C-alpha positions as CSV (number, residue, x, y, z in Angstrom):
1,X,91.7,91.4,106.6
2,X,88.5,90.3,105.4
3,X,89.8,86.5,105.7
4,X,89.7,86.3,109.2
5,X,86.0,86.8,109.3
6,X,86.1,89.1,111.8
7,X,83.7,92.7,111.5
8,X,86.7,95.1,110.9
9,X,87.3,99.3,109.9
10,X,90.0,100.4,107.5
11,X,91.7,103.2,109.2
12,X,94.1,106.4,108.9
13,X,95.8,107.8,111.9
14,X,97.4,111.0,111.5
15,X,100.6,111.0,113.5
16,X,102.8,114.2,112.9
17,X,103.4,114.5,109.3
18,X,102.4,110.6,108.6
19,X,99.7,108.7,108.3
20,X,99.4,105.4,109.8
21,X,97.0,102.1,108.5
22,X,95.1,100.9,111.6
23,X,92.4,98.2,111.6
24,X,89.8,98.2,114.2
25,X,88.7,94.5,114.7
26,X,85.5,94.4,116.3
27,X,84.4,91.1,118.5
28,X,81.1,91.8,118.0
29,X,80.4,91.2,121.7
30,X,82.4,93.5,124.1
31,X,80.5,95.8,126.2
32,X,80.9,99.5,126.4
33,X,82.4,99.1,129.8
34,X,85.2,97.0,128.3
35,X,88.8,97.7,127.3
36,X,90.0,98.4,123.9
37,X,93.0,96.8,123.4
38,X,95.7,98.9,121.2
39,X,98.8,96.5,119.9
40,X,101.9,97.4,119.0
41,X,103.9,95.5,116.4
42,X,107.9,95.5,116.9
43,X,111.2,96.7,114.7
44,X,111.1,95.3,111.1
45,X,107.3,93.8,112.1
46,X,103.6,95.0,111.1
47,X,100.2,94.3,112.1
48,X,100.3,90.8,110.9
49,X,102.8,89.4,113.1
50,X,100.7,90.9,116.3
51,X,97.5,89.5,114.4
52,X,98.8,85.8,116.0
53,X,97.5,87.3,119.1
54,X,94.9,89.9,118.0
55,X,93.3,87.7,116.3
56,X,92.2,85.1,119.6
57,X,91.5,88.5,121.4
58,X,89.2,89.4,119.1
59,X,87.6,85.9,119.2
60,X,88.0,85.4,122.9
61,X,85.5,89.0,122.7
62,X,87.5,91.9,123.4
63,X,88.0,94.8,120.6
64,X,91.4,95.7,119.7
65,X,93.1,98.1,117.8
66,X,96.0,97.3,115.6
67,X,98.2,99.7,113.4
68,X,101.6,99.9,111.4
69,X,103.7,102.6,113.0
70,X,105.5,104.5,110.1
71,X,108.0,102.8,108.0
72,X,106.9,99.6,108.5
73,X,104.1,97.4,106.8
74,X,101.2,99.4,104.6
75,X,102.1,102.9,106.8
76,X,104.0,105.9,104.9
77,X,107.2,105.4,104.2
78,X,109.7,107.4,106.6
79,X,113.8,108.3,105.7
80,X,114.7,106.4,109.2
81,X,112.6,105.2,112.5
82,X,113.8,105.1,116.0
83,X,112.2,104.1,119.4
84,X,111.2,108.0,119.6
85,X,109.2,107.7,116.6
86,X,107.7,104.1,117.7
87,X,107.0,106.0,121.1
88,X,105.1,109.0,119.0
89,X,103.1,107.2,116.9
90,X,102.1,105.1,120.1
91,X,100.8,108.0,121.2
92,X,98.9,109.6,118.3
93,X,96.8,105.8,118.3
94,X,95.8,106.1,121.9
95,X,94.8,109.6,121.6
96,X,92.8,108.8,118.5
97,X,91.3,106.0,120.4
98,X,91.1,108.1,123.2
99,X,88.9,110.7,121.1
100,X,86.8,107.8,119.6
101,X,86.1,105.8,122.6
102,X,86.1,108.8,125.2
103,X,84.1,106.1,127.9
104,X,86.0,103.1,127.5
105,X,89.6,101.9,128.9
106,X,92.4,101.5,126.7
107,X,94.9,98.7,127.4
108,X,98.2,99.0,125.1
109,X,100.0,95.4,124.3
110,X,103.3,96.3,122.9
111,X,105.8,93.1,121.6
112,X,109.4,93.6,121.8
113,X,109.9,97.1,120.3
114,X,106.5,97.8,120.3
115,X,106.4,97.0,124.3
116,X,109.3,99.4,124.5
117,X,107.7,102.3,123.4
118,X,104.7,101.8,124.8
119,X,106.3,102.1,128.4
120,X,107.5,105.6,126.7
121,X,104.2,106.6,125.9
122,X,102.7,105.4,128.9
123,X,105.7,108.0,130.9
124,X,104.7,110.3,128.6
125,X,100.6,110.9,129.2
126,X,99.8,108.4,126.8
127,X,95.7,108.0,127.6
128,X,95.9,104.6,129.1
129,X,94.7,102.5,131.7
130,X,96.8,99.5,131.5
131,X,100.2,98.3,129.7
132,X,100.9,94.4,129.0
133,X,104.9,94.4,127.9
134,X,105.7,91.1,125.9
135,X,109.2,90.0,125.3
136,X,109.6,93.8,125.6
137,X,113.5,95.2,125.7
138,X,114.3,97.2,129.0
139,X,117.3,99.3,127.2
140,X,117.3,100.1,123.0
141,X,121.0,100.2,122.6
142,X,121.8,97.1,125.1
143,X,119.3,94.8,122.9
144,X,120.8,96.3,119.4
145,X,124.3,95.6,120.9
146,X,123.2,91.9,121.7
147,X,121.9,91.5,118.5
148,X,124.9,92.6,116.6
149,X,127.1,90.4,119.0
150,X,125.2,87.4,118.2
151,X,125.8,88.1,114.6
152,X,129.0,87.9,115.2
153,X,130.4,91.5,114.9
154,X,131.4,93.8,118.1
155,X,128.1,94.6,119.4
156,X,129.3,96.8,122.1
157,X,132.2,98.4,120.5
158,X,129.5,99.1,117.2
159,X,127.2,100.6,119.6
160,X,129.6,102.8,121.6
161,X,130.7,104.2,118.2
162,X,127.1,104.7,117.0
163,X,125.7,106.1,119.7
164,X,126.3,110.1,119.1
165,X,124.8,109.0,115.1
166,X,121.6,107.3,116.8
167,X,121.1,110.4,119.1
168,X,120.8,113.0,116.3
169,X,118.1,110.1,114.8
170,X,116.7,110.1,117.8
171,X,116.4,113.8,118.1
172,X,117.4,113.6,121.6
173,X,119.7,111.2,124.5
174,X,118.7,107.9,125.2
175,X,118.3,109.0,128.9
176,X,114.3,109.7,128.8
177,X,114.5,106.6,125.9
178,X,115.2,104.1,128.2
179,X,112.6,102.0,129.2
180,X,114.1,100.3,131.8
181,X,114.4,104.1,133.2
182,X,111.1,105.2,132.5
183,X,108.7,102.6,133.6
184,X,109.0,103.8,137.3
185,X,107.3,106.9,135.9
186,X,104.6,104.7,134.9
187,X,101.6,104.5,137.3
188,X,99.3,101.7,135.8
189,X,98.4,97.8,136.0
190,X,101.2,96.0,134.3
191,X,101.5,92.8,133.2
192,X,105.4,91.9,132.1
193,X,105.5,88.4,129.7
194,X,108.9,86.6,128.8
195,X,109.5,84.3,126.8
196,X,111.9,81.5,128.1
197,X,113.5,80.9,124.9
198,X,113.4,84.0,123.4
199,X,117.5,84.5,121.9
200,X,116.2,88.4,120.4
201,X,115.4,90.0,124.0
202,X,116.9,87.9,126.5
203,X,115.3,87.2,129.8
204,X,117.9,89.9,131.9
205,X,115.8,92.9,130.1
206,X,112.1,91.4,131.8
207,X,114.3,90.9,134.6
208,X,115.6,95.4,134.7
209,X,111.8,96.1,133.6
210,X,110.0,93.8,136.6
211,X,112.9,94.9,139.2
212,X,112.9,98.7,138.3
213,X,108.7,98.5,137.8
214,X,108.4,96.4,141.3
215,X,105.9,93.7,139.7
216,X,106.7,90.6,138.8
217,X,107.3,89.1,135.2
218,X,105.6,86.3,133.7
219,X,108.0,83.1,131.9
220,X,106.3,81.4,129.3
221,X,107.9,78.1,129.2
222,X,109.1,76.9,125.5
223,X,108.3,80.3,123.7
224,X,110.3,82.2,121.4
225,X,110.4,85.5,120.7
226,X,107.3,85.7,118.3
227,X,105.9,82.4,118.8
228,X,105.1,83.9,122.2
229,X,102.2,85.5,120.8
230,X,100.6,82.5,120.0
231,X,100.9,80.8,123.1
232,X,97.8,80.0,124.9
233,X,99.0,81.2,128.5
234,X,99.8,84.7,127.0
235,X,96.2,84.8,125.7
236,X,95.4,83.2,129.4
237,X,97.4,86.2,131.3
238,X,95.9,88.9,129.7
239,X,92.8,87.8,129.9
240,X,93.4,87.6,133.5
241,X,94.7,91.0,133.5
242,X,91.8,92.5,132.0
243,X,89.5,91.0,134.3
244,X,91.3,92.4,137.4
245,X,91.5,95.5,135.5
C-alpha cells in the first residue's frame, strides 16, 4: 500500500484458526477521540475494492482499518466461506481494534456481504458504536437466488435444493444469519446507503433493512454496486454520520 502515500501498518489479526491480513491507514490528523473506521469488503472481493472508499476517508482525516476476510485476498485460504465466517471475522477484527484502541469509538462500514455480516456481528455483540451499510443484502439466500436467476438459472429452485447443504456449511440454520431479521437486535446509530442502479443487491434489500430498523435509507443516484464506493455522496453521508456520532 505504499503507493498511496499514506502512513500505514501491515497487520495480522487472528480469527479462530485463521490469520487475516489487515492494514491500518493512519491519516496523520485524526484526534484520539475520533472514531476508528473498520471497513469490510464483500463476497469474492478484498481490501482493494473498499480501498476506493477507505483512501478518501483517510485523506479526509479518518483512521481506517482494512482487512481481508478468510479465503479472500491476502488472508489464509479456507475450504469454504459463508456469511457466518464473514461475521466471525468481523467480530475478531472489531475485538482486536477495541483492545488496541480502548478509548476510541469504532464504526463498522460494510459493503455488500460485508454489510450483511456487519449487521450480524453487531447483533452478536461486536464492540462497535456505529454501523454503515452500503449495498448490503437483507437476506443472503434471497440475494443468491436473485443472482442465479440473473445468470439465467432457476435461482429459487436451486436455493431450495441447496439450503440443507448450505446450512451444514454455515454450521446452523439461516434464521440467525439473516440481516433483515437481526437488524432489529442492533441498537446503534445506523446509516443505510443504496446505489440506485445496483443490479447485484437490488433496492428492495435496502427497503427491507430500512423497514426492520425503523431508519430511512439513502439512495445514491446513477451508481452501481461497486462504484457507489467512489461516489462523493457516499463520502459525504459517512462524514455527516460520523459528525453526528
